[in-house]
Phi, psi and omega in degrees: 000312184299327181291315179293329172298325180291320177294317176299323181291340181292322175299326179294318182294323178297317178292327181290326183276334184294320180297322184305309178303318185290320178298320172301318179294320180293321175299318176298325182288323179294314179302316184292331180287317185291338180239072183295146176233014179284124183288334174299317178294319179296323180290342185274011180295137181303141179300319184302319182293318179299313183298325184294318183289328176292320175298316179297330177276326191269334183250109180288146177294134182247146179269187182306316178299320179299315177299321180294325185287321179294316178298319181296317176300320183291323179295313179302315176298320176296315181295329176290321177295319182287323179295323180294313176302316179303310183302311179298322176296317179293327178297315181288327177291318175300312175300324177296307182300326181289318177302320177294316178298321177295321176294320179293324179292323182289319180295321176301314182296315177299328179279331181283322184308313182296331177291321181292332187249014183243109176202165179220131184301339180276346180218063189279342178295318178296322181295311177298318182292323179294315182295315182289340184291329185259007189249162178199163175060232188296313185293322178297316176296314182300310183297316182300318182295329189254005181298328183289311182297327178292318178299318183292324180290315181296317178298314182294322178276357182051053189271135170233129185229141181227146181275146175244227185291145177235136179234130180229150177205144181269122173281307180214150178177154176225199187282358185238337185209154179203155173242121189244143172254131189230127172242124180222142180277151181212139174247127186237131176238128187201176174300326179293332179264008185055038178073008180254143184292133177241116183282151181205177175214140178242144172236145182208155179246121179253135174249124185243152177231151179271122183229107184067241176252019181237159168248122181247154180264123183249355181203132184217134171251106187209154169301344180287347177292329173260144177302133177286150180279139188275000000 
C-alpha cells in the first residue's frame, strides 16, 4: 500500500510544479515585452514627438522678463526697418525733385538765351520787353539801365541779329537756384558788315532763381551788358 501511495503522489507533485514553471516563463515573457530592445520599434517614434523633444532641449525657458525683452527687440528691429525704408524713400524723392528742378532750370536757360541774341533795330520795344519778362533782380536792373544806350547803338547800326544753335548745361543748382553755362550761335547783319550776315558765337553764364512756377535770370555775364559795336 505504501508503495502505491508513493507512486500515486508523484503525479501530484509534477502537477503542482508545472504551474510554477509556467508562471516563471510567463513572467519572463512579460518582462521581455515591457522592455523592448528592437531598434526598428524605436525608430518608429513619431517625428512630431522627436521635434518637441529637440525644442525642449534647444530652447531654454524664458520668464516674463525674457518675453518682454524679446518683444522689445522685435519692436526695435521693426522700427529700424521702417526708418530705413522711410529714409531711402525720402532720399530717392529728394534726388528726383532735384533732378527735375535742374532740368527745368536748364530748359529756362536754353529758352532765354535766344531771346537775348535775337533782335531787330526796327522793332526794339518787343525785344526789350521779352528780355525783361525773363529777368529779375540784379540782371533786370542792369539791363533796364543800359537799354537806352543799347537802343541807340542798334538803331544807328541798323543791326539785325538771329540766334542759331544753343547749348546749355547746369553747373550747379538746387530746387531754388541754379547756374547755367550757355553757348549760342548768332548771325548779325548791320552797316558794319555791309549788309552781309556775319556768323559769331556767344558764351554766357546765367544765374537763375525759381520764382513761382518759373525760372528767371537774376544775374548774367554776357557781352550784351556792353553795347555791341555796329
